[in-house]
C-alpha positions as CSV (number, residue, x, y, z in Angstrom):
1,M,-63.5,12.8,-38.3
2,N,-62.1,16.0,-39.9
3,K,-58.4,16.4,-40.7
4,R,-57.8,19.0,-38.1
5,L,-59.3,16.9,-35.4
6,F,-57.4,13.8,-36.6
7,F,-54.1,15.6,-36.5
8,S,-54.9,16.9,-33.0
9,V,-55.7,13.5,-31.5
10,F,-52.8,12.0,-33.4
11,G,-50.5,14.6,-32.0
12,L,-51.7,14.0,-28.5
13,M,-51.1,10.3,-28.9
14,L,-47.7,10.9,-30.2
15,I,-46.8,13.2,-27.2
16,L,-48.2,10.6,-24.9
17,V,-46.1,7.7,-26.5
18,L,-42.9,10.0,-26.4
19,T,-43.5,10.9,-22.8
20,I,-43.9,7.4,-21.8
21,T,-40.9,6.2,-23.8
22,G,-38.9,9.1,-22.5
23,C,-39.8,8.1,-18.9
24,G,-38.8,4.6,-19.6
25,S,-35.5,5.7,-21.0
26,Q,-34.9,7.9,-18.0
27,E,-35.5,5.1,-15.5
28,S,-33.2,2.9,-17.5
29,T,-30.5,5.5,-17.5
30,V,-30.9,5.8,-13.7
31,E,-31.0,2.1,-13.3
32,N,-27.8,1.7,-15.2
33,D,-26.1,4.8,-14.0
34,G,-24.2,2.9,-11.3
35,G,-24.3,5.7,-8.8
36,T,-21.4,7.6,-7.1
37,L,-19.1,6.0,-4.4
38,V,-17.3,8.3,-2.0
39,I,-14.0,7.0,-0.5
40,A,-12.5,8.9,2.7
41,L,-8.7,9.4,2.3
42,P,-6.8,10.1,5.7
43,R,-4.3,12.5,4.1
44,D,-3.6,14.6,1.1
45,I,-2.0,12.9,-1.8
46,P,1.1,14.5,-3.3
47,T,0.5,13.8,-7.1
48,L,-1.4,11.7,-9.7
49,D,1.8,10.9,-11.6
50,P,2.3,7.1,-11.4
51,A,6.2,7.5,-11.4
52,N,6.5,10.2,-8.7
53,H,5.2,8.9,-5.3
54,R,5.8,6.4,-2.7
55,L,2.4,6.9,-0.7
56,R,-0.3,4.2,-0.4
57,E,-3.0,6.8,-0.4
58,A,-1.7,8.2,-3.7
59,E,-1.5,4.7,-5.1
60,N,-5.2,4.2,-4.2
61,V,-6.3,7.0,-6.5
62,I,-3.8,6.3,-9.1
63,R,-4.5,2.6,-9.6
64,N,-8.1,3.4,-10.3
65,I,-7.0,5.7,-13.2
66,F,-4.1,3.8,-14.5
67,D,-3.5,0.0,-15.1
68,G,-0.2,-1.9,-15.2
69,L,1.1,-4.8,-17.1
70,I,0.2,-7.0,-14.1
71,T,-1.6,-6.5,-10.7
72,K,-2.4,-8.3,-7.5
73,T,-5.6,-9.7,-6.1
74,H,-6.7,-8.6,-2.6
75,D,-4.8,-11.4,-1.0
76,G,-1.5,-10.6,-2.8
77,K,-1.4,-13.1,-5.7
78,I,0.1,-11.7,-8.9
79,V,-2.2,-11.8,-12.0
80,P,-2.1,-10.4,-15.6
81,E,-3.7,-7.1,-16.3
82,I,-2.7,-5.2,-19.4
83,A,-0.1,-8.1,-20.3
84,E,-1.8,-11.2,-21.5
85,S,1.3,-13.3,-20.4
86,W,5.0,-13.1,-19.5
87,E,8.0,-15.6,-19.6
88,I,11.4,-15.6,-18.3
89,I,14.0,-15.6,-21.3
90,S,16.9,-15.9,-19.2
91,D,18.1,-15.3,-15.5
92,T,18.1,-11.7,-16.2
93,E,15.5,-11.2,-19.1
94,W,11.6,-11.2,-19.0
95,E,9.2,-10.8,-21.9
96,F,5.7,-9.5,-21.7
97,K,2.8,-9.8,-24.3
98,I,0.6,-6.9,-24.3
99,R,-3.1,-7.3,-24.5
100,E,-4.6,-5.9,-27.9
101,G,-7.6,-3.6,-28.0
102,V,-6.6,-1.6,-24.7
103,T,-7.2,2.0,-25.1
104,F,-6.4,5.2,-23.0
105,H,-9.1,7.5,-21.8
106,N,-8.4,9.8,-24.9
107,G,-9.1,6.8,-27.3
108,E,-5.4,6.2,-28.2
109,P,-4.4,2.5,-28.4
110,L,-2.0,1.2,-25.7
111,T,1.0,-0.3,-27.3
112,A,4.7,-1.4,-26.6
113,D,5.8,2.2,-27.2
114,D,3.7,3.3,-24.2
115,V,5.1,0.7,-21.9
116,V,8.7,1.4,-22.8
117,F,8.1,5.2,-22.2
118,S,6.4,4.6,-18.9
119,F,9.1,2.3,-17.5
120,E,12.0,4.3,-18.8
121,R,10.8,7.3,-16.7
122,I,11.1,4.9,-13.6
123,I,14.2,2.9,-14.2
124,K,16.5,5.5,-15.8
125,E,18.5,8.0,-13.8
126,G,17.1,11.5,-14.3
127,A,14.5,10.3,-16.8
128,M,11.5,11.9,-14.8
129,E,11.9,15.4,-16.2
130,G,15.5,15.6,-14.9
131,Q,14.8,13.8,-11.7
132,T,15.0,10.1,-10.7
133,S,11.7,8.4,-10.0
134,P,11.2,7.4,-6.3
135,R,9.9,4.2,-7.6
136,K,13.0,3.2,-9.2
137,G,14.1,1.3,-6.0
138,L,11.0,-1.0,-6.4
139,M,12.5,-2.3,-9.7
140,G,15.7,-3.6,-8.2
141,S,18.4,-4.3,-10.8
142,T,16.1,-3.7,-13.8
143,S,18.2,-1.5,-16.1
144,D,16.5,-1.5,-19.5
145,V,13.2,-2.0,-21.3
146,Y,12.8,-2.3,-25.0
147,K,10.3,-3.0,-27.7
148,V,10.2,-6.2,-29.5
149,D,7.2,-5.5,-31.7
150,D,3.9,-3.3,-31.1
151,Y,2.7,-5.8,-28.4
152,T,5.8,-7.3,-26.9
153,V,8.3,-5.7,-24.6
154,R,11.4,-7.1,-22.8
155,F,13.1,-6.1,-19.6
156,N,16.9,-6.6,-18.8
157,N,18.2,-6.8,-15.3
158,D,21.8,-6.4,-14.4
159,E,21.6,-9.4,-12.2
160,P,19.0,-12.0,-11.3
161,N,16.1,-10.3,-9.8
162,P,13.8,-12.4,-7.6
163,T,11.3,-9.6,-6.8
164,F,11.1,-8.3,-10.3
165,L,7.3,-9.2,-10.8
166,H,6.5,-7.5,-7.5
167,G,8.1,-4.2,-8.8
168,I,6.3,-4.6,-12.1
169,A,3.1,-5.0,-10.3
170,H,3.5,-1.5,-8.6
171,Q,4.0,0.5,-11.8
172,Q,1.3,1.8,-14.2
173,I,1.3,2.7,-17.8
174,I,0.8,6.2,-19.3
175,P,0.2,7.4,-22.8
176,K,3.5,8.5,-24.5
177,D,2.0,10.6,-27.3
178,Y,-0.3,12.5,-25.0
179,F,2.2,13.2,-22.4
180,E,4.7,14.4,-24.8
181,E,2.1,16.7,-26.3
182,V,1.0,18.4,-23.1
183,G,4.0,18.0,-21.1
184,I,4.3,17.2,-17.3
185,D,2.2,20.2,-16.2
186,G,-0.7,19.4,-18.7
187,F,-0.6,15.8,-17.6
188,L,-0.9,16.5,-14.0
189,E,-3.6,19.0,-14.7
190,H,-5.5,16.3,-16.6
191,P,-4.0,12.9,-16.1
192,V,-4.9,10.2,-18.8
193,G,-4.5,6.4,-18.1
194,A,-6.0,3.2,-19.4
195,G,-7.7,2.2,-16.0
196,P,-11.3,1.7,-15.2
197,F,-12.0,5.3,-14.3
198,K,-11.0,8.6,-15.9
199,F,-10.1,11.7,-14.2
200,V,-12.8,14.5,-14.2
201,S,-11.7,17.2,-11.8
202,G,-10.4,17.7,-8.3
203,T,-7.3,19.0,-6.2
204,L,-4.9,16.8,-4.3
205,N,-5.8,18.3,-0.9
206,D,-9.7,18.1,-1.2
207,Q,-11.2,15.6,-3.4
208,I,-10.6,13.8,-6.8
209,V,-13.7,13.1,-9.0
210,L,-13.4,10.1,-11.4
211,E,-15.9,8.8,-13.9
212,R,-16.3,5.4,-15.4
213,Y,-14.4,4.8,-18.6
214,D,-17.1,3.0,-20.9
215,D,-14.5,1.6,-23.3
216,Y,-12.5,0.0,-20.6
217,Y,-11.1,-3.3,-21.8
218,G,-12.2,-5.0,-18.7
219,G,-9.1,-5.5,-16.5
220,S,-7.5,-8.6,-15.3
221,P,-9.4,-11.9,-16.6
222,E,-8.5,-13.5,-13.2
223,I,-10.3,-10.9,-11.1
224,P,-14.1,-11.2,-12.1
225,P,-16.4,-9.7,-13.2
226,V,-14.5,-8.5,-16.2
227,G,-15.8,-5.5,-18.1
228,P,-16.5,-1.8,-17.6
229,P,-17.0,-0.6,-13.9
230,A,-20.5,-0.8,-12.4
231,L,-20.0,2.5,-10.8
232,K,-20.7,5.8,-12.8
233,R,-18.3,7.9,-10.3
234,V,-15.9,7.5,-7.6
235,I,-14.9,10.4,-5.4
236,F,-11.8,10.3,-3.1
237,K,-12.4,12.8,-0.3
238,V,-9.6,13.9,2.0
239,I,-10.7,13.7,5.6
240,P,-7.7,13.7,7.9
241,E,-9.6,13.3,11.2
242,T,-10.5,9.7,12.1
243,S,-13.6,10.7,14.0
244,S,-14.7,13.1,11.0
245,A,-14.4,10.1,8.7
246,I,-16.4,7.8,11.0
247,A,-19.2,10.4,11.4
248,A,-19.2,10.9,7.6
249,L,-19.6,7.1,7.2
250,K,-22.4,6.8,9.7
251,N,-24.1,9.8,8.0
252,G,-23.8,8.2,4.6
253,E,-21.7,11.1,3.3
254,V,-18.9,8.7,2.4
255,N,-19.1,4.9,1.5
256,I,-15.8,3.5,2.5
257,I,-13.3,4.4,5.3
258,S,-10.0,2.8,6.3
259,A,-7.5,2.9,9.0
260,I,-10.1,2.4,11.7
261,P,-8.9,2.6,15.3
262,P,-9.4,-0.6,17.2
263,D,-11.5,1.0,19.9
264,M,-14.2,1.9,17.2
265,V,-14.4,-1.4,15.5
266,Q,-17.1,-2.8,17.7
267,N,-19.1,0.4,17.5
268,L,-19.3,0.2,13.8
269,R,-19.9,-3.6,13.8
270,D,-22.9,-2.9,15.9
271,D,-24.3,-0.4,13.4
272,P,-26.6,-2.4,11.0
273,N,-26.1,0.1,8.2
274,I,-22.3,-0.6,8.1
275,N,-20.2,-3.5,7.1
276,V,-16.8,-3.9,8.8
277,K,-14.2,-6.0,6.9
278,T,-10.7,-7.1,7.7
279,V,-7.6,-8.4,5.9
280,Q,-4.2,-9.3,7.2
281,G,-1.9,-6.2,7.0
282,T,1.5,-5.9,5.5
283,R,3.0,-3.3,7.7
284,V,5.4,-4.1,10.6
285,Y,5.2,-1.9,13.7
286,M,8.3,-1.9,16.0
287,L,10.1,0.0,18.6
288,E,13.6,0.7,17.4
289,M,16.8,1.3,19.3
290,N,19.6,3.3,18.1
291,N,22.4,0.7,17.8
292,K,25.1,3.3,17.8
293,M,24.1,5.1,20.9
294,P,25.1,3.7,24.3
295,P,23.9,1.6,26.0
296,F,21.9,0.3,23.0
297,D,25.1,-0.6,21.2
298,N,25.1,-3.5,23.6
299,P,23.1,-6.5,22.6
300,K,22.3,-7.5,26.1
301,V,20.5,-4.2,26.8
302,R,18.6,-4.6,23.5
303,Q,17.6,-8.1,24.6
304,A,16.6,-6.6,28.0
305,M,14.1,-4.3,26.2
306,N,12.6,-7.3,24.4
307,Y,12.0,-9.1,27.7
308,A,10.8,-6.0,29.5
309,I,7.9,-5.2,27.1
310,N,4.7,-7.4,27.2
311,T,3.7,-7.2,23.6
312,D,1.0,-9.5,24.0
313,M,-0.8,-7.5,26.5
314,I,-0.5,-4.4,24.3
315,L,-2.0,-6.2,21.4
316,E,-4.9,-7.5,23.5
317,T,-5.8,-4.3,25.4
318,I,-5.0,-1.6,22.9
319,Y,-5.6,-3.3,19.6
320,E,-8.4,-5.7,21.0
321,G,-6.7,-8.7,19.3
322,N,-6.8,-7.1,15.8
323,A,-3.1,-7.8,15.5
324,T,-0.3,-10.6,15.0
325,R,2.9,-10.6,17.0
326,L,6.0,-11.4,15.3
327,S,8.6,-13.9,16.6
328,G,11.4,-12.2,14.7
329,A,11.8,-9.6,12.3
330,L,9.5,-10.9,9.5
331,M,5.8,-11.3,9.3
332,P,5.0,-15.0,9.8
333,Y,3.4,-15.3,6.3
334,S,6.4,-13.6,4.5
335,L,8.9,-15.6,2.4
336,G,11.8,-16.4,4.7
337,A,10.1,-16.2,8.0
338,N,11.8,-18.7,10.4
339,P,9.2,-21.1,11.9
340,N,11.7,-22.2,14.7
341,L,11.8,-18.9,16.4
342,K,9.5,-18.1,19.4
343,P,8.6,-14.6,20.4
344,Y,10.6,-13.1,23.3
345,E,8.7,-14.0,26.6
346,Y,7.7,-11.2,28.8
347,N,10.2,-11.6,31.7
348,P,11.0,-8.5,33.7
349,E,13.4,-10.3,36.0
350,K,15.5,-11.5,33.0
351,A,15.5,-8.0,31.7
352,K,16.9,-6.8,35.0
353,Q,19.5,-9.4,35.0
354,L,20.7,-8.6,31.4
355,L,20.9,-5.0,32.4
356,K,23.0,-5.9,35.3
357,E,25.3,-8.1,33.3
358,A,25.8,-5.2,30.9
359,G,26.7,-2.8,33.8
360,V,23.8,-0.5,33.1
361,T,22.3,1.5,36.0
362,N,20.0,4.5,36.4
363,L,19.2,4.4,32.5
364,K,16.9,7.2,31.3
365,V,15.3,6.9,27.9
366,V,12.8,8.7,25.7
367,I,10.6,6.9,23.3
368,D,9.7,9.1,20.3
369,T,6.6,8.7,18.6
370,E,3.8,10.2,16.4
371,P,0.7,11.2,18.3
372,K,-1.2,8.4,16.5
373,R,0.9,5.8,18.5
374,Q,1.2,7.5,21.8
375,N,-0.9,5.1,23.6
376,V,1.4,2.2,22.5
377,A,4.6,4.1,23.5
378,S,3.1,5.0,26.7
379,A,2.4,1.4,27.6
380,M,5.8,0.5,26.7
381,A,7.3,3.3,28.8
382,A,5.3,2.2,31.8
383,M,6.8,-1.5,31.3
384,L,10.3,0.0,31.2
385,Q,9.6,1.9,34.3
386,E,8.7,-1.4,36.1
387,I,12.1,-2.7,35.7
388,G,13.7,0.6,37.0
389,I,14.3,2.6,33.9
390,D,13.3,6.3,33.8
391,A,11.2,6.2,30.6
392,Q,9.4,9.0,29.1
393,V,7.4,9.6,25.8
394,R,7.7,12.4,23.4
395,N,5.4,13.3,20.5
396,W,6.7,14.5,17.1
397,E,5.6,15.2,13.6
398,W,6.8,12.5,11.5
399,G,8.8,14.8,9.1
400,V,10.8,16.2,12.0
401,L,11.2,12.8,13.8
402,Q,12.3,10.9,10.6
403,S,15.2,13.5,10.2
404,E,16.3,13.1,13.8
405,I,16.2,9.4,13.5
406,E,18.2,9.1,10.3
407,N,20.7,11.5,11.7
408,G,21.3,9.1,14.8
409,A,20.1,11.8,17.2
410,R,17.3,9.8,19.1
411,Q,17.4,6.9,21.5
412,M,14.3,4.8,21.1
413,Y,11.4,5.4,18.6
414,M,8.2,3.9,17.4
415,T,8.3,3.2,13.6
416,D,6.6,1.1,11.0
417,W,7.6,-0.2,7.6
418,G,5.3,-1.7,4.8
419,D,6.1,-4.8,2.8
420,S,3.2,-5.6,0.6
421,W,5.6,-8.0,-1.5
422,L,6.0,-10.2,1.6
423,D,9.4,-10.8,0.4
424,P,12.4,-10.0,2.8
425,V,14.1,-7.7,0.0
426,G,11.2,-5.3,0.8
427,F,11.9,-5.4,4.6
428,L,15.1,-7.0,5.8
429,N,17.2,-5.1,3.2
430,P,16.0,-1.6,4.0
431,K,15.7,-2.2,7.7
432,F,19.0,-4.1,8.5
433,K,21.4,-3.7,5.8
434,T,24.3,-1.3,6.8
435,N,23.3,2.3,5.8
436,D,20.2,1.3,3.8
437,R,17.3,3.7,3.3
438,G,15.2,2.3,6.2
439,N,17.8,1.2,8.6
440,W,16.8,3.6,11.3
441,S,18.2,1.4,14.1
442,H,21.6,2.1,12.5
443,Y,22.3,-1.7,12.9
444,S,25.4,-2.9,11.1
445,N,26.5,-6.6,10.7
446,E,29.0,-7.6,8.0
447,K,27.7,-11.1,7.8
448,V,24.0,-10.1,7.6
449,D,24.9,-7.6,4.8
450,K,26.5,-10.5,2.8
451,L,23.8,-12.9,3.3
452,L,21.1,-10.3,2.3
453,T,23.2,-9.3,-0.9
454,E,23.4,-13.0,-1.9
455,A,19.7,-13.7,-1.3
456,E,18.6,-10.7,-3.5
457,R,20.6,-11.9,-6.4
458,I,19.4,-15.5,-6.7
459,V,16.0,-16.9,-7.8
460,D,16.3,-20.4,-6.1
461,V,13.5,-20.1,-3.5
462,E,14.7,-22.8,-1.3
463,R,18.2,-21.3,-1.1
464,R,16.8,-17.9,-0.4
465,E,14.6,-19.4,2.4
466,E,17.7,-21.0,4.0
467,I,19.6,-17.7,3.9
468,Y,16.7,-15.8,5.4
469,H,16.3,-18.3,8.1
470,E,20.0,-17.7,9.1
471,V,19.5,-13.9,8.9
472,E,16.5,-14.1,11.1
473,E,18.4,-16.2,13.8
474,I,21.1,-13.6,13.9
475,L,18.8,-10.8,14.2
476,Y,16.9,-12.6,16.9
477,E,20.1,-12.9,18.9
478,E,21.4,-9.4,18.4
479,A,17.9,-7.8,18.8
480,P,18.5,-4.6,16.9
481,I,14.9,-3.7,17.5
482,V,12.2,-4.7,20.0
483,F,10.3,-7.1,17.7
484,G,6.9,-6.0,16.9
485,Y,3.6,-6.8,15.4
486,T,1.4,-6.4,12.4
487,L,-2.1,-5.1,12.4
488,M,-5.2,-6.3,10.7
489,E,-6.3,-3.8,8.0
490,V,-9.8,-2.8,9.4
491,E,-12.1,-0.9,6.9
492,A,-15.7,-0.2,6.8
493,S,-18.5,0.6,4.2
494,T,-22.0,1.6,4.1
495,A,-24.2,-1.5,3.8
496,N,-25.2,-0.7,0.2
497,V,-21.8,-1.3,-1.1
498,E,-21.3,-4.7,-2.7
499,N,-18.3,-6.7,-4.1
500,W,-15.8,-4.8,-2.1
501,Q,-13.0,-6.5,-0.3
502,P,-10.0,-4.8,1.4
503,S,-6.7,-5.7,0.1
504,M,-3.5,-6.7,2.0
505,D,-1.6,-3.7,0.4
506,G,-4.3,-1.0,1.4
507,R,-5.3,-0.6,-2.3
508,Q,-9.0,0.5,-3.0
509,N,-9.8,-1.2,-6.2
510,M,-13.3,0.1,-7.3
511,H,-13.5,-1.6,-10.7
512,R,-15.7,-4.4,-9.4
513,V,-17.5,-2.6,-6.7
514,R,-21.2,-1.7,-6.9
515,I,-23.9,0.3,-4.9
516,T,-27.4,-1.0,-4.4
517,N,-30.4,1.0,-3.6
């Protein structure tokens, strides 16, 4: 064989080997790519700044980009995340040990300086670029955070803070040096965190594209599997219309949707290409009455409303059983729920008698609601009509209605309030403490205020339970609202989504999710 022929044959063999090798590498890359998962968001999100929101949909995106000191499992258990451990130094002081080797998406190591910087933006008045963080309220009496060493921080509270860990679990860490270098505008344009996915592109009213962070430290050791995400990309796509989101799921355009209407659940369950999953929700839905506006300033009238409305029928017919009725103000699995209370029975005759005792005749009411709850409001209005009340329903946009409610201008209104902590501080205080931020019934009781203040300042669980049982008894008797219900969180995915589980707080944690072919 001459030299020219030899090199020609050798060259062909080399090309063949490289081609085969290249094909093998390409298949391996595709196999390990992890694919792209698309999640439908029911509304725009206001920001990707972890310190500047109070919206669950925003938190869904944010908590895939940023991690916190601690986090929660899908069923609400608090577990370590960036923190290795924590301990109570005194009634008002907590210490956290930070996991070494954690890096931000720009490669910078995460240290105590970043933790202090992140929390000072939240707990200090005016520390968020001249504004006060809307998440400050989640931290209760926490007033200070300081560095002990590079991987240790301590938090001070002005008084014992029984919900401190819940507040910590809802805050995420941002990189101090990067933020100070690019400023708030640069940070919002390209946010950098230490979570499982890094920001790639997107707009808040359309879609946000995230990509796996290959150097991710692995997340909480108590939520396996630990390590970088299986998915290559996650896209959060804004699809406000529920029908459009369901159609996109059925067509395979999105992989996960949430907030599924009860009347669509069975339809999705019947589709072999879709998996439907549920988890107990942490949001209370109720009919509130303006306790300052006659005749709802009379407890007998408010009790009459509770007897007049057949809540069990509403839950069975409208929500098809995907709901739990509350006996009192608190969810039955919340700390402090009084096990001795029984739901108000449906008793129209008793409702009429109470109205008579209160001297109320020819009552006219309007139940104000958002369009998404018009069917429930209409059912309630029909029940009130059955006891002789002229009841109507009016739809509002929430931004307008909320202002009217807060100003005391409306009579009755459908509202809801989330309490992912399952602690009364997150529900009873805002809803029933005089002039608190969510007290839309304008209820005021000096004894209730005193008891709630006492309970939020002690850490003795048994004593707190006793206090909340007493508060529930008072509320049950005075009936500031028509006691409501909580819904199952119903979500659905395409059948090829694995290791996904809805969480009680509505969070979509994509770190452990994978897509199969």
